[in-house]
N, C-alpha and C positions, 0 to 999 in steps of 0.2 A: 274565397276558399283559402284556408290556412294551408301551411307547408305540410302539416300533418295529414290534413285531409286530402291533400294531393297524393301523397305517399299511399295512403289507405286505398284511395280510388285505383291507383296504378301498382298495386302491390305485386301483381302478377309480373309485370314488366321489370320491376326491380328485382324480384326473386330470380327470374331468368337470367338477368345481367349478373347478379351474384354468383349463380351457379356457372355461368360462362366463365367467368374469372377464375373461380375455383378449379374449373376443369382445365382451363389453360395453364394455371400455376402447377398443377398435378402432372399435365402431360410434359411440360418444361421439365420439371424435377425428374420424372421417369426417364426422359430422353437424356438428360445429363447423366443421370444415375447409370442408365443403360451404356453410355458411352465410357463411364468410368470402369464399370464391369468388363466391358469389351477390352479397355486398354489393360486392366489388370490380367484378364485372360491371355491377352497377347504376350505381355510380359512373363507370365508363368510359362508359356510355351516356349518362349525364347530361353528362359533359364533352363528348362528341361532339355532343350536342344543342346545348349552349351554342356550341360552334365553329360549328356550321351556322347557328345564329340570327346570330352575329357575322358570318359570311360574307354571309349574306343582307342584313344592314344595310349592310355595306360596299358590296356590289354595288348595292344600292338608292341610296345616297348617291352612288355613282360615276356611276350613271345620271342621277340629278338634276343633279349637277354638270356633266355634259357637256351636259344640256339647257340649264342656264343659259348655259354657255359659247357654245353655238350661238346663244342669243338675243342675246348681246353681239356676236357676229360679224355677225348680221343687222342690228343697230342701226348698228353702224359702217359696213356696206355702204350703209345707207339714208342715213347722213350724207354719205357722199360723193356721192350721187345729189342730195341736196338742196343740197350745196355747187355742184355742177355747174350746177343748175337756178337757183342764186342765190335759193332760197326761203328768206328770212331767217327767217320765222316757224316753218317746219317744222324748219329747222336748229336754231334755239334750242330747240324743243320736243325734238327728238331728242337734243341734247346734254343737257338736263336729264334726259330719260329713261335715257340711258346712264349718267350719275352715279349716279342712285337704284337702277337695276337692278344695278349693279355693286356697290355697298355693301350695299343691303338683300337682295339675292337671291344673286348669284353668290359675293360674299365669305363671307356667312353660310353657304351650303351648303358651301362649301370649308372653312370653320371646323369645322362639325359632321363633315365627312368626315375631316378631319385629326385631330380629336380622338379618334374611334373608332379610326383607324389607329394613333395614338400608343399607345392602350391595347393594341391587337392585337398589334403588332410590337415593344413595348417590350423584351422580353427577346430579340429576334432581331435584332441590329444590322445583318447583311446586307440583311434584309427591309426593315428601317426605313429604310436608306439608299437602297434601290430605290425606296420609296414617295416619299421626298424628291426623288430624281432624276427620277422619272416623273410626279410630281403636284404637289410643292410649287414647284418651279423653273418648270414651265409656267404655275402660277398666278401666280407673280411676273412672268412675262414677260408674260402677258395684262394684269396690272395695269399694268405700264409702258406698254404700247401703248394702254390706255384713258386713262390720264393724259396721255400725249403727244397723243392725239387730241383730247380736250376742250379742251387748252390750246394747240393748234396756232395759230400766229399768224394764219394765214389764216381759220380759223373765228373766232376771237375778234375779228378786224377786221371780218368779214362781218356778225357778230351785234351788233357795236358794244359790246363790253365789254373792259374792261382787268382784270377780276378772274380770275385763273387758279383752277382747282379744286385744292384741296390735300388730300391724304389725311392721316388721323391714324394715328401709329404704333401705337396701340392696336388698330387694325383689322388690323394685320399681325404683331403680336408672336407669335402662335401659329406662323406660318410660320417666323419667324427662329429661334424657340425649337426648333423640330423641326431645322432645319438644323445647330444647335449641339449638339444632344444626342449625336449620334455624328459628329462633324466629320471632314473630310478637308481637304487642302490645296486641292483643287478647289472643295470646298463653300464655304470661306472666301473664296476668290477671287471667286466668283460672287455671294456674299452681299454684299460690299462694293460690287460694281457695281450690284446691285438697290437697296441701300440709297441710293446717291446718286441713281439715276434716278428713285426714288420720292419724293425729296425729304426723306430722312431722313439722320441723322448717326450715326457709330459710337457716339457717347454715348447715343443712344436704346437701344442694347441693353442698358444697365446697368439 
């Protein structure tokens, strides 16, 4: 009996073995592919979890920032009342409080909020610019108003001081760095205005 005759005589045996081999290969492939899909699904779930955590942190810092901003507003309002009442001691106290709350709390909260947003939106320029427009510029505007209030000539005259409050550029470099990361003509123009009003020079940007 030739080899070909042997195969023909046992073709069912060989067919079954071939089918078994094919099934084993398919099962192995599907198993491996299933593991791969499972790993990808786990990774996607982890990424979504991280994004949710980042969102929660952003929202938490945004809420904290708004609370500090409201406190600044209330102190400014109280300063107006003390000025009208000509209560020198309370006016002096509120002026000092405003300076301290601004630098130690309001600015510090904004710094943490901006640092997280910088990481979160870094690869998304439109979102990054939106954050700058909606958060950084309002922060600088409030800073300008605070500086103008504590150094208002009528307030300094009432409390009897000739020493104006000055801000350090290092307390604001994060804000100006964010403006310059994805700049526009409008951003640059506004930035120059705030630099001047906060007592800084273009050279401070270097």
